[in-house]
NUNU-52156 format. One record per residue (C-alpha): residue in three letters; chain; x, y, z. Coordinates in Angstrom, 2 decimals, padded with zeros to 5 digits. Each point is the difference from the previous one (the first is absolute). Last residue first. Layout:
ala, A, X, Y, Z
...
This chain:
asp, A, -259.45, -180.50, 001.02
thr, A, 003.47, -001.85, -000.14
asn, A, 000.39, 000.01, 003.72
gly, A, 003.59, -002.33, 000.64
ile, A, 001.29, 002.02, 002.49
pro, A, -002.73, 002.45, 001.81
val, A, -000.09, 003.77, -000.91
gln, A, 000.75, 001.83, 003.03
glu, A, 003.59, 000.30, -000.41
ala, A, -000.05, 001.93, -003.34
asn, A, -002.87, 002.23, 001.66
lys, A, 002.56, 001.08, 002.42
glu, A, 002.81, 000.30, -002.76
lys, A, -002.37, 002.31, -001.82
arg, A, -000.73, 001.95, 003.24
phe, A, 003.56, 000.78, 000.84
val, A, 001.09, 000.75, -003.82
tyr, A, -003.10, 002.56, -000.38
ile, A, 000.93, 001.56, 003.24
ala, A, 003.61, 000.48, -001.50
phe, A, -001.63, 001.71, -002.92
met, A, -001.70, 002.39, 002.22
ser, A, 003.32, 001.24, 001.79
val, A, 001.76, 000.09, -003.29
ile, A, -002.73, 002.41, -001.35
ile, A, 000.23, 002.00, 003.39
asn, A, 003.68, 000.37, -000.62
cys, A, -000.42, 001.27, -003.43
ile, A, -002.62, 002.62, 001.16
gly, A, 002.42, 001.07, 002.73
met, A, 002.89, 000.34, -002.42
phe, A, -002.23, 002.53, -002.21
val, A, -000.83, 001.88, 003.31
phe, A, 003.87, 000.42, 000.76
pro, A, 000.43, 001.16, -003.98
ala, A, -002.72, 002.40, 000.59
ser, A, 000.92, 001.67, 002.73
pro, A, 002.26, 002.70, -001.70
asp, A, -003.06, 000.96, -002.01
ile, A, -001.72, -000.71, -003.37
ala, A, 002.35, 000.71, -002.84
asp, A, 003.29, 000.54, 001.86
phe, A, 000.12, -003.24, 002.30
ile, A, -002.37, -001.56, -002.63
arg, A, 003.08, -000.17, -002.21
gly, A, 002.59, -001.01, 002.48
gly, A, -002.30, -002.77, 001.14
ile, A, -000.76, -001.72, -003.43
tyr, A, 003.87, -000.50, -000.75
ser, A, 000.64, -000.77, 003.95
cys, A, -002.89, -002.74, -000.17
ile, A, 001.23, -001.63, -003.38
leu, A, 003.78, -000.16, 000.88
ile, A, -000.31, -000.96, 003.35
gly, A, -002.59, -002.71, -000.33
leu, A, 001.98, -001.53, -002.82
ala, A, 003.06, 000.01, 002.62
gly, A, -002.02, -001.51, 002.45
ser, A, -001.31, -002.58, -002.51
leu, A, 003.64, -000.79, -001.29
asn, A, 000.74, -000.57, 003.84
phe, A, -002.87, -002.62, 000.39
val, A, 000.86, -001.52, -003.31
gly, A, 003.43, -000.44, 001.48
val, A, -001.01, -001.31, 003.09
val, A, -002.15, -002.60, -001.50
ala, A, 002.85, -000.95, -002.08
gly, A, 002.47, -000.54, 002.63
arg, A, -002.42, -001.67, 002.19
lys, A, -000.77, -002.77, -002.77
ile, A, 001.15, -003.02, 002.12
lys, A, -000.90, 001.50, 003.25
pro, A, -003.67, 000.79, -001.05
ala, A, -000.45, 003.50, 000.29
glu, A, -003.41, 000.17, 002.47
gln, A, 001.51, 001.09, 003.36
gly, A, 002.55, 002.37, -000.87
leu, A, -002.27, 001.81, -002.46
leu, A, -002.33, 000.49, 002.34
thr, A, 002.32, 001.40, 002.71
thr, A, 001.38, 002.31, -002.92
ala, A, -002.95, 001.55, -001.31
ala, A, -002.12, 000.50, 003.52
phe, A, 003.50, 001.46, 001.70
phe, A, 000.09, 002.65, -003.07
ala, A, -004.10, 000.82, 000.31
cys, A, 000.26, 000.13, 003.65
gln, A, 003.25, 002.22, -000.08
gln, A, -001.74, 002.71, -002.63
gly, A, -003.15, -000.07, 002.21
val, A, 002.01, 001.05, 003.16
gly, A, 001.66, 002.62, -001.58
leu, A, -003.32, 001.34, -001.25
leu, A, -001.60, -000.02, 003.56
met, A, 002.80, 001.61, 000.83
phe, A, -000.71, 002.70, -002.71
leu, A, -003.64, 000.28, 001.09
ser, A, 000.92, 000.33, 003.63
leu, A, 002.21, 003.25, -001.40
phe, A, -002.70, 001.72, -001.17
lys, A, -000.91, 002.19, 002.55
ser, A, 003.63, 001.15, 000.02
glu, A, -000.53, 002.12, -003.12
leu, A, 002.58, -000.60, -002.61
pro, A, -001.93, -002.41, -002.11
asn, A, -002.54, 002.86, -001.04
glu, A, -003.37, -001.23, -001.02
val, A, 000.06, -003.61, 001.04
phe, A, -003.45, -001.78, -000.41
met, A, 001.22, -001.57, -003.42
met, A, 003.15, -001.03, 002.35
ser, A, -001.99, -002.85, 001.53
gly, A, -000.07, -002.04, -003.00
tyr, A, 003.52, -001.03, 000.49
gly, A, -000.51, -001.19, 003.54
ala, A, -003.41, -001.19, -000.21
ala, A, 001.39, -002.30, -002.94
ala, A, 002.98, -000.74, 001.83
met, A, -002.18, -001.46, 002.83
ala, A, -002.10, -001.91, -002.40
met, A, 003.12, -001.43, -001.64
cys, A, 000.83, -001.48, 003.48
ile, A, -003.52, -001.42, 000.55
ser, A, -000.07, -001.56, -003.08
val, A, 003.54, -001.51, 000.24
cys, A, -000.79, -001.19, 003.36
ile, A, -002.98, -001.94, -001.04
ile, A, 002.16, -001.63, -002.61
arg, A, 002.83, -000.59, 002.72
asp, A, -002.55, -001.50, 002.28
gly, A, 000.75, 001.54, 003.37
lys, A, 002.75, -000.35, 002.27
asp, A, 003.26, 000.55, -001.87
met, A, -001.32, 003.11, -001.61
leu, A, -001.39, 001.41, 002.82
tyr, A, 003.18, -000.29, 002.06
gly, A, 001.71, 001.52, -003.01
ile, A, -002.15, 002.94, 000.14
phe, A, 000.31, 000.35, 003.36
pro, A, 003.61, 000.21, 000.02
ser, A, 000.18, 002.04, -003.03
ala, A, -002.08, 003.08, 001.57
val, A, 002.46, 001.75, 001.44
leu, A, 002.16, 000.15, -003.07
ala, A, -002.98, 001.02, -002.11
ala, A, -000.86, 002.84, 002.61
ser, A, 003.62, 001.25, -000.28
ile, A, -000.13, -000.46, -003.94
ser, A, -003.13, 002.51, -000.24
ala, A, 000.79, 002.05, 002.54
val, A, 003.74, 000.79, -001.79
phe, A, -001.12, 000.24, -003.35
leu, A, -002.69, 002.89, 001.17
leu, A, 002.88, 001.52, 002.12
arg, A, 002.10, 000.10, -003.46
ala, A, -002.90, 002.35, -001.33
lys, A, 001.08, 002.47, 002.53
ser, A, 003.58, 000.35, -001.02
thr, A, -001.18, 000.13, -003.77
ala, A, -001.95, 003.14, 000.83
glu, A, 002.90, 001.54, 001.76
pro, A, 002.26, -000.39, -002.72
leu, A, -002.36, 001.01, -002.66
glu, A, -000.80, 003.18, 001.65
leu, A, -003.74, -000.04, 001.96
gly, A, -002.80, 001.63, -001.55
ser, A, -002.85, -002.11, 000.75
glu, A, 000.01, -001.13, -003.62
met, A, 003.90, -000.66, 000.66
gly, A, -000.99, -002.15, 002.61
ser, A, -002.73, -002.05, -001.44
ile, A, 002.49, -000.68, -003.16
thr, A, 002.56, -001.20, 002.18
gly, A, -002.19, -002.22, 001.84
trp, A, -001.67, -001.38, -003.03
ala, A, 003.84, -000.82, -001.37
val, A, 000.88, -001.64, 003.31
leu, A, -002.92, -002.10, -000.49
phe, A, 000.48, -000.82, -003.55
ala, A, 002.82, -001.82, -000.53
gly, A, 000.63, -002.15, 003.20
leu, A, -003.64, -000.78, 000.71
ile, A, -000.65, -000.70, -003.76
val, A, 003.10, -002.43, 000.25
leu, A, -001.25, -001.58, 003.10
asp, A, -003.61, -000.75, -001.33
ser, A, 001.44, -001.11, -003.28
arg, A, 001.69, -002.71, 001.53
ala, A, -003.28, -001.13, 001.72
val, A, -002.21, 000.19, -003.00
phe, A, 001.80, -002.32, -002.51
ala, A, 001.25, -002.14, 002.97
ala, A, -003.46, -000.66, 001.17
phe, A, -001.35, -000.92, -003.62
tyr, A, 003.02, -002.52, -000.05
ala, A, -001.00, -001.49, 003.14
leu, A, -003.38, -000.34, -000.98
leu, A, 001.28, -002.03, -002.85
ile, A, 001.86, -002.10, 002.43
arg, A, -003.39, -000.56, 001.76
leu, A, -001.72, -000.57, -003.01
asn, A, 002.17, -002.72, -001.38
lys, A, 000.01, 000.54, -003.45
gly, A, 002.60, 002.65, 000.58
glu, A, 002.67, -003.20, 000.40
ala, A, 000.30, 000.20, -004.06
leu, A, 000.83, 003.56, 000.46
gly, A, 003.03, -001.05, 002.16
ala, A, 000.99, -002.82, -002.26
lys, A, 000.21, 002.28, -003.01
ile, A, 001.76, 003.01, 001.85
gln, A, 002.63, -002.49, 001.36
glu, A, 000.73, -001.45, -003.28
ser, A, 000.34, 003.86, -001.58
tyr, A, 002.63, 000.38, 003.32
pro, A, 002.16, -002.88, -001.11
ile, A, 000.48, -002.40, 002.56
lys, A, 003.27, 000.28, 001.94
lys, A, 001.19, -002.70, 002.19
gln, A, 001.65, 000.61, 003.10
glu, A, 003.49, -000.47, 001.12
glu, A, 000.76, -000.21, 003.72
thr, A, 002.89, 001.91, 000.88
pro, A, -001.75, 003.45, -000.15
thr, A, 002.01, 002.79, -001.33
gly, A, 003.35, 001.75, 001.64
lys, A, 000.65, 002.88, 002.37
lys, A, -002.42, 000.35, 003.19
leu, A, -001.15, 003.08, 000.90
gly, A, 002.10, 003.02, 001.29
phe, A, 002.28, 001.21, -002.43
ala, A, -002.13, 000.84, -002.90
val, A, -003.51, 000.11, 002.16
val, A, 001.83, 002.51, 002.26
ile, A, 001.97, 002.14, -003.10
ala, A, -003.66, 000.19, -001.76
thr, A, -001.83, 000.87, 002.95
ile, A, 002.42, 003.05, 000.36
phe, A, -000.39, 000.70, -003.58
cys, A, -004.04, 000.08, 000.19
met, A, 000.65, 002.39, 003.12
gly, A, 001.94, 002.44, -002.34
ala, A, -002.89, 000.20, -002.43
val, A, -002.43, 000.80, 002.92
ile, A, 002.17, 002.73, 000.89
met, A, 000.28, 000.94, -003.84
met, A, -003.47, 000.09, -000.24
ala, A, -000.51, 002.55, 002.79
phe, A, 002.54, 002.21, -001.23
lys, A, -001.51, 000.12, -003.84
gly, A, -003.43, 000.79, 001.47
ser, A, 000.64, 002.76, 001.87
thr, A, 002.61, 001.12, -002.96
ile, A, -003.66, 000.12, -001.96
asp, A, -002.18, 001.55, 002.61
asp, A, 002.37, 002.59, 000.48
tyr, A, 002.42, 000.13, 003.14
gly, A, -000.52, 002.38, 002.76
met, A, 000.53, -002.13, 003.24
ser, A, -003.70, -000.76, 000.08
lys, A, -000.34, -001.41, -003.46
phe, A, 003.13, -002.38, 001.15
thr, A, -001.97, -001.40, 002.67
glu, A, -003.26, 000.08, -002.24
pro, A, 001.76, -002.16, -002.42
leu, A, 001.47, -002.47, 002.82
arg, A, -003.46, -000.88, 001.20
ala, A, 000.11, -002.99, -002.15
phe, A, 003.02, -001.39, 001.66
val, A, -001.03, 000.02, 003.49
leu, A, -003.51, -000.97, 000.52
thr, A, -000.52, -002.06, -003.41
val, A, 003.87, -001.61, 000.60
phe, A, -000.72, -001.20, 003.25
ile, A, -003.79, -001.27, -000.45
ile, A, 001.50, -002.02, -003.26
gly, A, 002.44, -001.20, 002.07
leu, A, -002.02, -001.30, 002.71
ala, A, -002.38, -001.38, -002.40
asn, A, 003.15, -002.04, -001.82
met, A, 001.60, -000.80, 003.50
ile, A, -003.45, -001.54, 000.75
gly, A, 000.08, -002.32, -002.98
thr, A, 003.21, -000.93, 000.97
leu, A, -000.81, -001.34, 003.12
gly, A, -003.06, -001.86, -001.50
ile, A, 002.13, -001.50, -002.85
met, A, 002.41, -001.12, 002.67
lys, A, -002.63, -001.65, 002.04
gly, A, -001.91, -001.90, -002.67
arg, A, 003.26, -001.33, -001.08
thr, A, 000.80, -001.56, 003.56
arg, A, -000.55, -003.45, -000.71
asp, A, 001.26, 000.35, -003.62
gln, A, 003.62, 001.01, 000.96
pro, A, 000.24, 003.64, -000.20
tyr, A, 002.87, 001.69, -002.45
asp, A, -001.22, -000.55, -003.77
ala, A, -003.69, 001.03, 000.18
thr, A, 001.21, 003.41, 001.47
val, A, 002.71, -000.02, -002.60
thr, A, -002.30, -000.42, -002.78
gly, A, -002.70, 002.68, 001.02
leu, A, 002.55, 002.69, 000.62
met, A, 001.90, -001.23, -003.32
gly, A, -003.17, 000.63, -001.88
thr, A, -000.46, 003.05, 001.47
ala, A, 003.23, 001.50, -000.50
ala, A, -000.01, -001.34, -003.90
gly, A, -003.52, 001.41, -000.79
met, A, 000.67, 003.24, 001.79
gly, A, 003.15, 000.85, -001.85
val, A, -001.52, -000.72, -003.29
ala, A, -003.34, 002.09, 000.97
tyr, A, 002.11, 002.80, 001.11
val, A, 001.98, 000.29, -003.28
ile, A, -003.64, -000.47, -001.85
arg, A, -000.97, 002.57, 002.23
tyr, A, 003.01, 001.82, -001.57
val, A, -000.80, -000.29, -003.45
thr, A, -003.73, 001.60, 000.79
leu, A, 001.54, 003.04, 001.57
glu, A, 001.45, 000.50, -003.10
thr, A, -002.81, -000.32, -002.14
ile, A, -002.21, 002.19, 002.63
gly, A, 002.16, 002.84, -000.33
thr, A, 002.88, 001.79, 001.54
ala, A, 001.08, -003.05, 002.34
leu, A, 003.07, 001.17, 002.32
pro, A, -002.33, -000.85, 003.41
tyr, A, 000.13, -003.62, -001.18
leu, A, 003.63, -000.33, -001.01
val, A, 000.86, -000.66, 003.51
tyr, A, -002.52, -002.02, 001.00
ser, A, 000.21, -002.28, -002.84
leu, A, 003.87, -000.63, 001.14
gly, A, -000.99, -001.14, 003.04
met, A, -002.38, -002.31, -001.55
thr, A, 003.05, -001.50, -002.06
leu, A, 001.92, -000.02, 003.32
met, A, -002.30, -001.93, 001.66
gly, A, -000.66, -002.46, -002.71
phe, A, 003.82, -000.60, -000.50
ala, A, 000.55, -000.83, 003.47
tyr, A, -003.11, -002.30, 000.09
val, A, 001.76, -001.77, -003.31
gln, A, 003.41, -000.21, 001.61
ser, A, -001.25, -001.08, 003.45
arg, A, -002.33, -002.72, -001.76
gly, A, 002.90, -002.11, -001.98
ile, A, 001.49, -000.18, -003.16
lys, A, -002.05, -002.56, -002.02
asp, A, -002.95, -000.69, 002.00
ala, A, -000.35, 003.49, 000.57
ile, A, 000.16, 000.63, -003.85
leu, A, -002.85, -002.29, -000.43
gly, A, -001.95, 001.95, 002.52
val, A, 000.44, 003.39, -001.61
pro, A, -000.47, -001.32, -003.53
leu, A, -003.41, -001.04, 001.25
phe, A, -001.05, 002.97, 001.56
ile, A, 001.22, 002.69, -002.47
leu, A, -002.94, -000.10, -002.59
leu, A, -002.69, -000.10, 002.63
leu, A, 001.76, 002.58, 001.88
ala, A, 000.50, 002.50, -002.98
ile, A, -004.24, -000.45, -001.39
glu, A, -000.61, 000.78, 003.70
ser, A, 002.05, 003.16, 000.01
val, A, -001.50, 001.47, -003.29
val, A, -003.62, -000.83, 001.58
gln, A, 001.12, 001.95, 002.99
leu, A, 001.05, 002.92, -002.06
asp, A, -003.09, -000.01, -001.98
gly, A, -001.96, 000.16, 003.03
val, A, 001.93, 002.74, 001.54
ala, A, 000.03, 002.28, -003.10
arg, A, -004.14, -000.88, -000.46
gly, A, -000.35, 001.18, 003.85
leu, A, 001.81, 003.17, -000.54
gln, A, -001.95, 001.07, -003.14
gly, A, -001.45, 003.21, 001.29
ile, A, -003.54, 001.61, 001.05
tyr, A, 000.55, 000.16, 003.51
arg, A, -002.82, 002.37, 001.76
gly, A, 000.72, 003.89, 000.86
ala, A, -003.25, 001.03, -001.11
glu, A, 001.51, 001.74, -002.59
asp, A, 001.55, -003.55, -001.68
phe, A, 002.86, -000.84, 001.46
glu, A, 003.31, -001.59, -002.15
lys, A, 003.26, -000.10, 002.25
ala, A, -000.78, -003.53, 000.18
tyr, A, 003.03, -001.12, -002.67
gly, A, 002.73, 003.02, -000.22
leu, A, 002.92, -002.24, -000.73
asn, A, 002.53, 000.48, 002.25
ala, A, -002.28, 000.67, 003.41
val, A, -003.32, -001.62, -000.84
leu, A, 001.59, -003.03, -002.10
val, A, 002.98, -000.07, 002.19
tyr, A, -001.84, 000.04, 003.24
thr, A, -002.43, -002.84, -001.07
thr, A, 002.49, -002.10, -000.99
ala, A, 002.48, 000.68, 002.70
phe, A, -003.21, -000.81, 002.55
ser, A, -001.06, -003.20, -001.30
ile, A, 003.86, -001.00, -000.91
phe, A, 000.44, -000.06, 003.88
thr, A, -001.47, -003.47, -000.01
leu, A, 003.46, -001.49, -001.13
leu, A, 001.74, 001.47, 002.75
gly, A, -002.55, -001.73, 002.68
ile, A, 000.27, -002.99, -001.59
thr, A, 003.55, -000.47, -000.20
thr, A, 000.72, 001.39, 003.12
leu, A, -001.32, -002.26, 002.81
ala, A, 000.48, -002.96, -001.87
ala, A, 003.46, 000.87, -000.88
tyr, A, 000.94, 000.41, 003.81
cys, A, -001.66, -003.42, 000.59
ile, A, 002.19, -001.34, -002.96
ser, A, 003.06, 001.17, 001.65
leu, A, -000.98, -000.87, 003.39
phe, A, -000.09, -003.75, -001.17
his, A, 003.09, -000.02, -002.04
thr, A, 001.90, 001.63, 002.92
lys, A, -001.50, -002.65, 002.35
thr, A, 001.42, -002.94, -002.36
val, A, -001.82, -002.06, -002.46
gly, A, 001.98, -002.94, -000.88
asp, A, -002.20, -002.72, 000.92
val, A, -003.78, 001.17, -000.35
met, A, -001.28, 002.36, 002.57
asp, A, -002.14, -000.70, 002.83
ile, A, -002.43, 002.62, 001.07
arg, A, -001.11, 000.33, 003.84
phe, A, -003.28, 001.88, 000.77
lys, A, -000.94, -002.55, 002.84
ser, A, 003.63, -000.13, 000.85
ser, A, -000.47, 003.47, 001.23
gly, A, 002.66, 002.94, 000.04
leu, A, -001.97, 002.19, -002.07
val, A, 000.89, -002.16, -002.98
lys, A, 001.83, -002.92, 001.02
ile, A, 002.39, -000.93, -002.85
ser, A, 001.58, -003.27, -000.65
leu, A, 002.87, -000.41, -002.08
phe, A, 000.98, -003.63, -001.30
ser, A, 002.29, -002.12, 001.43
asn, A, -001.93, -003.22, 000.23
ser, A, 001.62, -001.41, -003.57
met, A, -001.32, -003.12, -001.47
């Protein structure tokens, strides 16, 4: 066996050394780090782009009553576009993986970034909701290919003994990319507006710049990532058989809890991204702000949430490693319930006095995500890990579909805070189910062996 593998000392410390598999060069490593920094950040810009185009181009959220309160259908449009996007993702993930195994990761990754960039070019050209839906599907295809390859390459490159450090590094790059894109690119419409352009033109210029960044990332991954396909042949199990096997494993209460946690945790993240910007934008417009300025202020809510989640991540990980995983799931889901439920007390999300609640929201969302994935990693049996992960992902996708659909409608019918409160209720239900699982297992342990009474 060759010992000529690349070893990267992150921050110059051997404690944070990442060992690569044979054939991975420093160029390959730096390329995937750059891709991790830009890919997730650029795809989250869709939240800002969607709200902006719906309002500026299509006239949503411009309906206010005599008291100046929003009475439009922006929430429904945002939710339905998210549902369409998720359906497209479900259809694209499997073929993307199969194609990547045939032609290589870098080509599929580059295609994904090019397609995502194309969607940002097309987005501000939409003249109706049907046209915008088509462009959102284009975006979903690109997003599915790009994120699928980001996860695949991150798994391909490191040796097993340092895989956790590699995932941690790319996770940090993801979060930094989100913060950068939110702070810099999300304020571009306001910048162009101050230069004298109208709302539609300002949004168009901003999205063209984001599209250009997508194209640059496409070039980096096309030429910077390792060429070819994995040399190890892997046995392919039909997806339908994986789902059946994964559902059968749901008889284990711990795995069933992981499925429920995935349903809620994946939805938490999407609700945060899809509706937070829309809520902040509407509140800004209710206060008399122009659309670009309202969108720019709304981005700060997103930054506060993501930044708080980033800072809290090490502490959440420590909690998950030190305590009983079932109890940790209950605590984490309760934290998420507190964050999302606290939104019922927010009158105007743009007021600084509520900033701490949005930070709690971000921490809660991260808690839910960590709880779900950590429990899955512990409980999924090695021989059926692929099947369990498949149902875990399917549960998350169903959660996004259902919660986005409901969230969009209660956003308009009740209040923009309603989708968040709804997710708070979902989180507390999972937290209580975790307590039930813990108590049931404790009671089972106390029953004497051989007791037939």
